[in-house]
C-alpha positions as CSV (number, residue, x, y, z in Angstrom):
1,M,-9.1,-10.6,10.3
2,L,-10.9,-11.0,13.7
3,K,-13.9,-12.7,12.0
4,K,-11.6,-15.0,10.4
5,K,-9.9,-15.7,13.8
6,Y,-13.1,-16.2,15.8
7,L,-14.7,-18.4,13.1
8,F,-11.7,-20.6,12.8
9,E,-11.5,-21.2,16.5
10,K,-14.9,-22.3,16.7
11,N,-15.5,-24.0,13.2
12,D,-12.5,-24.9,10.7
13,T,-14.5,-26.6,8.1
14,A,-14.7,-26.0,4.4
15,A,-18.0,-24.2,4.8
16,A,-16.2,-21.7,7.1
17,K,-13.3,-21.2,4.8
18,K,-15.6,-20.6,2.0
19,A,-17.4,-18.0,3.9
20,I,-14.4,-16.2,4.8
21,F,-13.0,-16.4,1.2
22,K,-16.3,-14.8,0.1
23,L,-16.1,-12.2,2.6
24,F,-12.4,-11.3,1.7
25,T,-13.3,-11.4,-2.0
26,E,-16.1,-8.8,-1.5
27,L,-13.9,-6.6,0.7
28,S,-11.0,-6.7,-1.9
29,T,-13.3,-5.4,-4.5
30,I,-14.4,-2.7,-2.4
31,C,-11.0,-1.7,-1.2
32,Y,-9.3,-2.2,-4.7
33,L,-9.0,1.5,-5.7
34,T,-9.8,3.4,-2.5
35,A,-7.5,1.6,0.1
36,P,-4.8,-0.3,-1.8
37,G,-3.0,-1.3,1.5
38,I,-5.9,-3.1,2.7
39,Y,-6.4,-4.6,-0.7
40,Y,-3.0,-6.1,-0.8
41,N,-3.3,-7.4,2.7
42,I,-6.5,-9.3,1.7
43,Q,-5.0,-10.7,-1.2
44,K,-2.2,-12.1,0.9
45,E,-4.9,-13.6,3.2
46,L,-6.8,-15.1,0.2
47,K,-3.9,-16.8,-1.0
48,K,-3.7,-18.8,2.3
49,L,-7.2,-20.1,1.8
50,P,-8.6,-22.7,-0.8
51,R,-9.8,-21.3,-4.0
52,Y,-13.7,-21.2,-4.2
53,K,-15.9,-19.9,-7.0
54,C,-17.2,-16.6,-6.0
55,K,-19.2,-14.3,-8.4
56,V,-18.3,-10.6,-7.7
57,V,-21.3,-8.4,-8.0
58,L,-20.2,-4.8,-8.4
59,G,-23.4,-2.9,-9.0
60,G,-25.9,-2.6,-11.8
61,R,-26.6,-4.8,-14.8
62,A,-24.3,-2.9,-17.3
63,L,-21.3,-3.0,-14.9
64,N,-21.6,-6.6,-14.3
65,I,-21.7,-7.2,-18.0
66,I,-18.6,-5.3,-18.3
67,S,-17.0,-7.3,-15.4
68,S,-17.9,-10.7,-17.1
69,I,-16.1,-9.5,-20.3
70,F,-13.0,-7.7,-19.0
71,G,-12.9,-8.7,-15.6
72,W,-13.8,-7.0,-12.2
73,R,-10.7,-4.7,-12.0
74,I,-11.5,-3.1,-15.2
75,A,-15.1,-2.8,-14.4
76,K,-14.1,-1.3,-10.9
77,R,-11.9,1.3,-12.6
78,I,-14.8,2.4,-15.0
79,Q,-17.2,2.7,-11.9
80,H,-14.6,4.6,-10.1
81,L,-14.2,6.9,-13.2
82,Y,-17.9,7.4,-13.6
83,Y,-18.5,8.4,-10.0
84,S,-15.3,10.5,-9.8
85,N,-16.5,12.5,-12.8
86,K,-20.1,12.9,-11.6
87,K,-19.0,15.3,-8.6
């Protein structure tokens, strides 16, 4: 949130908004299962920004194929299950 505040104070252009959108999108994928409170706060902030096309890269090739077919949320759940069963 501080990055958004500082960037928009200096530069409130479409490029700045796209950069923050990408940052928030990447952060929301990281927090999706591990920190739901942060995830929902980020989603609220994303709704305030214009929508940009942003490809989410989750990990390896197989996971990204799953993501392109079923969506990143399903792929993230599979990734989470895989790593939680590895322990």
